[in-house]
C-alpha positions in Angstrom: 0.0 0.0 0.0 2.8 2.4 0.9 4.1 3.2 -2.7 4.6 6.1 -5.0 2.8 4.6 -8.0 -0.5 6.0 -9.4 -3.6 4.4 -8.1 -7.2 4.3 -9.5 -10.6 3.4 -8.1 -14.3 4.0 -8.4 -15.1 6.8 -5.8 -18.8 6.4 -6.0 -20.8 3.3 -5.0 -20.6 0.5 -7.5 -23.7 0.0 -9.6 -25.7 1.8 -12.2 -26.4 5.5 -11.6 -26.7 8.8 -13.4 -22.9 9.5 -13.0 -19.9 7.7 -11.6 -16.7 9.3 -10.4 -13.3 7.6 -11.0 -10.4 8.8 -9.0 -6.7 8.7 -9.8 -3.9 9.7 -7.4 -0.1 9.7 -7.9 2.7 11.6 -9.6 1.6 10.5 -13.1 -2.2 10.9 -12.6 -2.5 14.1 -14.6 -0.1 12.9 -17.3 -1.9 9.6 -17.8 -5.3 11.2 -18.1 -3.9 13.9 -20.4 -2.7 11.3 -22.9 -6.3 9.9 -23.1 -8.4 13.0 -22.8 -9.7 15.1 -25.7 -11.0 18.4 -24.6 -13.9 20.1 -26.4 -11.5 23.0 -26.7 -8.8 22.0 -29.1 -5.2 21.6 -27.9 -6.1 22.0 -24.2 -3.6 20.1 -22.0 -4.6 19.2 -18.5 -1.0 19.6 -17.3 -1.1 23.3 -18.1 -4.4 24.0 -16.4 -4.8 25.4 -12.9 -5.4 23.2 -9.9 -9.1 22.7 -8.9 -10.3 23.3 -12.4 -13.0 21.3 -14.3 -12.8 20.4 -18.0 -15.3 19.0 -20.5 -14.2 16.5 -23.1 -13.9 12.8 -24.0 -11.9 9.8 -22.7 -10.4 8.2 -25.8 -8.7 4.9 -26.3 -6.8 4.5 -29.6 -9.2 6.9 -31.3 -12.3 5.3 -29.9 -14.4 7.6 -27.7 -15.4 5.8 -24.5 -17.5 8.6 -23.0 -18.1 12.3 -22.7 -16.8 13.3 -19.2 -15.9 16.1 -16.8 -12.4 15.9 -15.6 -11.4 17.7 -12.4 -7.7 18.4 -11.8 -6.1 18.8 -8.4 -2.3 19.5 -8.4 0.0 18.6 -5.5 0.2 19.5 -2.8 -3.3 21.1 -2.9 -5.3 17.9 -3.1 -7.0 15.4 -0.8 -4.0 13.0 -0.9 -1.3 15.7 -1.3 -0.4 14.1 -4.7 -1.6 14.9 -8.2 -5.3 13.8 -8.3 -7.7 13.6 -11.2 -11.4 12.8 -10.8 -13.3 11.7 -13.9 -17.1 12.1 -13.8 -18.5 9.8 -16.5 -21.9 8.3 -17.2 -23.0 5.7 -14.6 -23.0 2.7 -17.0 -21.1 -0.3 -15.5 -19.7 -0.9 -18.9 -18.3 2.6 -19.2 -16.9 2.6 -15.7 -15.0 -0.7 -16.3 -13.8 0.5 -19.8 -12.3 3.7 -18.3 -10.7 1.9 -15.3 -9.3 -0.9 -17.5 -7.8 1.7 -19.9 -5.8 3.4 -17.2 -4.8 0.0 -15.6 -3.3 -0.8 -19.0 -1.5 2.6 -19.1 0.3 1.9 -15.8 -2.2 2.6 -12.9 -2.8 0.2 -10.1 -6.1 -0.6 -8.4 -6.2 1.2 -5.1 -6.5 -0.8 -1.9 -9.2 -0.1 0.7 -8.7 3.4 2.2 -5.5 4.0 0.2 -6.4 7.5 -0.9 -6.9 8.5 2.8 -3.8 6.6 3.8 -1.8 8.6 1.3 -3.4 11.8 2.7 -2.1 10.8 6.2 1.3 9.8 5.0 1.7 13.1 3.0 0.7 15.2 6.1 -2.7 16.3 4.8 -4.3 15.0 8.0 -3.3 13.2 11.2 -4.3 9.7 11.9 -7.3 10.5 14.1 -8.7 12.8 11.3 -8.1 10.0 8.8 -10.1 7.5 10.9 -12.9 10.1 11.2 -13.3 10.1 7.4 -14.6 6.5 7.7 -16.9 7.6 10.5 -18.4 10.4 8.4 -19.1 7.9 5.6 -20.7 5.5 8.0 -22.7 8.0 10.1 -26.4 7.2 10.1 -27.7 10.0 12.3 -27.2 13.7 12.9 -25.5 13.0 16.2 -23.0 10.5 14.8 -22.3 12.8 11.8 -21.7 15.8 14.1 -19.2 13.8 16.2 -17.4 12.5 13.1 -17.2 16.0 11.5 -15.8 17.4 14.8 -13.2 14.7 14.9 -12.3 15.2 11.2 -11.7 18.9 12.0 -9.1 17.8 14.5 -11.2 17.6 17.7 -9.0 15.3 19.8 -5.8 16.6 18.2 -6.6 20.2 19.2 -7.6 18.9 22.7 -4.2 17.2 23.3 -1.8 19.3 21.1 -1.0 22.0 23.7 -0.8 19.6 26.6 1.5 17.3 24.7 3.7 20.2 23.6 4.1 21.3 27.3 4.8 17.8 28.4 7.4 17.4 25.7 9.1 20.6 26.9 9.3 19.3 30.5 10.5 15.9 29.1 13.4 17.7 27.4 14.3 19.5 30.7 14.0 16.2 32.6 16.3 14.5 30.1 18.7 17.5 30.5 18.8 16.9 34.2 19.9 13.4 33.6 23.0 14.7 31.7 23.9 16.7 34.8 22.8 14.0 37.4 26.1 14.3 39.2 25.7 18.0 39.9 22.3 17.8 41.7 20.5 20.5 39.5 16.9 20.8 38.6 16.0 22.5 35.3 12.3 21.5 35.4 10.2 23.6 37.8 8.6 20.8 40.0 5.6 23.0 41.0 4.7 23.9 37.4 5.3 20.3 36.4 2.9 19.0 39.1 0.3 21.5 37.8 0.7 20.2 34.2 0.5 16.6 35.3 -2.7 17.3 37.2 -4.1 19.2 34.1 -3.3 16.3 31.8 -4.9 13.8 34.2 -8.1 15.8 34.3 -8.3 16.1 30.5 -7.5 12.4 29.9 -10.2 11.3 32.4 -12.8 13.6 30.8 -12.0 12.2 27.3 -12.0 8.6 28.6 -15.4 9.2 30.3 -16.8 10.6 27.1 -16.3 7.2 25.3 -19.3 5.4 26.7 -21.6 8.2 25.5 -19.8 8.7 22.2 -19.7 5.0 21.4 -23.4 4.7 22.2 -24.3 7.8 20.0 -22.2 6.4 17.2 -23.7 2.9 17.2 -27.1 3.7 18.6 -28.2 4.1 22.2 -29.4 0.6 23.4 -32.8 0.7 25.0 -34.1 -2.5 26.7 -37.9 -2.9 26.8 -38.7 -5.1 29.7 -41.9 -6.1 31.6 -44.2 -9.0 32.4 -45.6 -11.1 29.5 -48.5 -9.6 27.5 -48.0 -6.0 28.6 -47.4 -4.9 25.0 -43.7 -4.9 24.6 -43.7 -6.3 21.1 -46.6 -4.0 20.1 -44.6 -1.0 21.4 -41.6 -2.0 19.4 -43.7 -2.4 16.2 -45.3 1.0 16.9 -42.0 2.7 17.3 -40.5 1.1 14.2 -43.8 1.5 12.2 -43.5 -2.1 11.0 -44.4 -5.6 12.2 -41.0 -6.5 13.5 -42.0 -8.6 16.5 -44.7 -11.3 16.7 -47.7 -10.0 18.7 -49.9 -12.6 20.4 -52.3 -13.0 23.3 -50.4 -16.1 24.3 -48.0 -15.3 27.2 -44.3 -16.0 26.5 -44.5 -15.5 22.7 -41.2 -13.5 22.7 -38.4 -15.9 23.8 -35.4 -14.1 22.3 -34.4 -10.5 22.1 -35.5 -8.6 18.9 -33.5 -5.5 18.0 -34.0 -2.6 15.6 -32.9 1.0 15.3 -34.8 4.3 14.7 -33.6 7.9 14.7 -35.4 10.3 17.0 -34.5 14.0 16.7 -31.1 13.1 15.2 -30.2 10.5 17.8 -30.1 6.8 16.9 -31.8 4.5 19.5 -31.5 0.7 19.3 -34.6 -0.8 20.8 -34.5 -4.3 22.2 -37.7 -6.2 22.7 -37.1 -8.8 25.4 -38.9 -11.9 26.8 -41.5 -11.2 29.5 -40.3 -11.5 33.1 -42.2 -14.1 35.1 -41.8 -17.4 37.0 -41.8 -20.2 34.4 -40.9 -23.9 34.2 -40.4 -23.6 30.4 -36.7 -24.2 29.8 -36.6 -22.1 26.5 -38.6 -19.2 28.0 -36.3 -19.3 31.1 -33.3 -18.8 28.8 -35.1 -15.8 27.2 -35.8 -14.3 30.6 -32.1 -14.6 31.5 -31.2 -12.8 28.3 -33.7 -10.1 29.2 -31.6 -9.2 32.3 -28.4 -9.4 30.3 -29.8 -7.0 27.7 -31.0 -4.7 30.5 -27.5 -4.8 32.0 -25.9 -3.8 28.7 -28.5 -1.1 27.8 -28.1 2.6 28.6 -31.8 3.1 29.0 -34.5 0.8 30.3 -38.2 1.0 29.5 -40.3 -0.9 32.1 -43.7 -1.5 30.6 -46.8 -2.3 32.7 -50.4 -3.0 31.8 -52.3 0.0 33.0 -55.6 -1.9 33.4 -54.0 -4.4 35.9 -52.3 -1.7 38.0 -55.0 -1.5 40.7 -54.9 -5.2 41.2 -51.1 -5.6 41.5 -49.9 -2.1 42.3 -47.7 -3.2 45.2 -46.0 -5.8 43.1 -45.3 -3.4 40.2 -43.9 -0.7 42.5 -41.7 -3.3 44.2 -40.5 -4.5 40.7 -39.7 -0.8 39.8 -37.6 -0.5 43.0 -35.9 -3.8 42.3 -34.9 -2.7 38.8 -33.5 0.6 40.2 -31.5 -1.4 42.8 -30.3 -4.0 40.3 -29.3 -1.4 37.7 -28.5 1.8 39.7 -26.6 3.4 36.9 -29.3 3.0 34.2 -31.9 5.6 33.3 -35.4 4.1 33.7 -38.6 5.1 32.0 -41.8 3.6 33.4 -44.6 3.3 30.8 -48.2 2.3 31.5 -49.6 0.7 28.3 -53.2 0.1 27.2 -54.5 3.3 28.6 -57.1 3.6 25.8 -59.4 1.4 28.0 -58.5 3.0 31.3 -60.9 5.3 33.2 -59.8 8.8 34.0 -60.0 8.0 37.7 -57.7 5.0 37.4 -55.3 7.0 35.2 -55.1 9.7 37.9 -54.4 7.1 40.6 -51.7 5.5 38.5 -49.9 8.9 37.9 -50.1 9.7 41.6 -48.4 6.4 42.6 -45.7 6.2 40.0 -43.4 9.2 39.6 -43.0 10.4 36.0 -45.0 7.5 34.5 -45.9 7.9 30.8 -49.4 6.9 29.8 -49.5 5.2 26.4 -51.5 3.0 24.1 -49.1 1.2 21.8 -52.1 -0.3 19.9 -53.8 3.1 19.3 -50.4 4.9 18.9 -51.2 7.5 21.5 -48.6 8.8 23.9 -45.8 7.7 21.5 -44.6 11.3 20.9 -44.4 11.9 24.7 -42.2 8.7 24.9 -39.9 9.9 22.2 -39.5 13.3 23.9 -38.8 11.6 27.2 -36.1 9.4 25.5 -34.3 12.3 23.9 -34.5 14.3 27.2 -32.7 11.4 29.0 -29.8 11.6 26.6 -27.3 14.2 27.6 -26.5 15.9 24.3 -25.0 19.0 26.0 -21.5 17.9 25.0 -22.7 17.8 21.4 -24.4 21.2 21.6 -21.2 22.7 23.1 -19.1 21.1 20.4 -17.0 19.3 23.1 -14.6 16.6 22.0 -16.3 13.2 22.3 -14.2 10.0 21.9 -15.9 7.4 19.7 -12.9 5.3 18.5 -11.9 2.3 20.6 -8.2 2.7 19.5 -8.2 6.2 20.9 -9.9 5.0 24.1 -7.2 2.4 24.6 -4.4 4.9 24.0 -5.9 7.4 26.4 -6.2 4.8 29.1 -2.6 3.8 28.6 -1.6 7.4 28.7 -3.5 7.9 31.9 -1.8 5.0 33.6 1.6 6.5 32.5 0.9 10.0 33.7 -0.4 8.7 37.1 2.9 6.9 37.5 4.6 10.2 36.8 2.5 11.8 39.5 3.4 9.0 41.9 7.1 9.5 41.2 6.9 13.2 41.9 5.0 12.7 45.1 7.4 10.0 46.4 10.4 12.0 45.3 11.9 9.2 43.3 14.9 9.6 41.0 14.2 11.6 37.8 15.5 8.9 35.5 12.7 6.5 36.7 9.7 8.7 36.1 11.2 10.1 32.9 10.4 6.7 31.4 6.7 7.2 32.2 6.8 10.6 30.6 8.0 9.1 27.4 5.4 6.4 27.6 2.6 9.0 28.0 3.9 10.9 25.1 4.1 7.8 23.0 0.5 6.8 23.7 -0.8 10.3 23.0 1.3 10.4 19.8 -0.1 7.1 18.6 -3.6 8.7 18.5 -2.6 11.2 15.9 0.2 9.2 14.3 2.9 11.7 15.5 4.9 8.7 16.7 6.0 5.9 14.4 2.9 3.8 14.0 3.4 0.1 13.2 2.6 -0.7 9.5 0.3 -3.6 10.6 -1.8 -1.1 12.6 -2.0 1.3 9.7 -3.0 -1.6 7.4 -5.7 -2.7 9.9 -7.1 0.9 10.2 -7.4 1.6 6.5 -8.6 -1.9 5.5 -11.9 -0.9 7.1 -12.4 1.9 4.6 -14.2 1.4 1.3 -12.2 1.2 -1.9 -12.0 4.7 -3.5 -11.6 6.5 -0.2 
């Protein structure tokens, strides 16, 4: 992958469409297209045109016109990859796409590997590694929230967050190393008071970024919401109503749902992944028992829990329901809980008032009649703390960054310990270098193993 040859790939999705874009990058990209491009204006040469210019003409192979195209020229270093780049916009016929690609393969191009254009952008200094990874997140974003986080990251979110702190730590590291050269003279070049302040500041920033990962990862992949409750309270009907399709089987027979059913919807720009679970009850059925066990597992892994009750049966078993609500709160103290009373379309006004008075913040809903669903959606979005997004704060969504930040935190805490215990400078200078290395690995400022680069960019689509 790491070569200086000219690569080519389809930059638009494969298949038939109105147009297709074929991208070339490399030192000879403009020269290769120039030799097979006939402009509508006679004697126009692409090599003499300005960067970021578009030209109408034909791609020609031995005098045979393959297609009328628009050719966009980007000259190095002012291109996405930092190399000469040409984008050919042709008609979307599969035959035309292949004919043009095959032509340039015969002329000396090579098919690009997954993510190779973005990898070249990283290697040529057009973006750091965290920004390059964010490109894939932008392409994969399926909600306003995940898109906003990916864009913020692509603009250098985590890089800007750590850049100044890393530079300051690097300055102190240099002074610490200098002290080692004069170890026999008992001198201190690094101000220990300021150094302690910096270490404390770095620790605070790292902890905040690490803590943001749980939220960021959930927003990126969809916030998991477990729908739990006794059999036949309407969990599957609620899931179908939210999804607006018959995803789960609905039946009057208790215990119909025996395995978790999942699907995702986007509410006000935030993706929620709803999980319909097996009804909670005492049962001797082995299969149903396994489903109930999975219900608690799904609830443990969810960020939000919806506990659904049958509004019509509340007066009969109110003590049991309230006890179950308290049990869920005790069992999952860190989870946000929404209590929903379903089937209120057949509930009297008096009984509804009693229910609301006994269960705090209960939502009255009829999944079957689709009433109260908007209130549920509003409640869900209000439980998600999107303040960090609104304030454009840096939110970590990448597991590689999360691991590097944790490793950096371990190293910087060792530095803090060394300062507090007054140990020899040469011992905690190793931890300083470790912290710098882990922070540098996030952006690629340290030498990154080629296998790691290959793994990162192999997850990209071809043409990006």
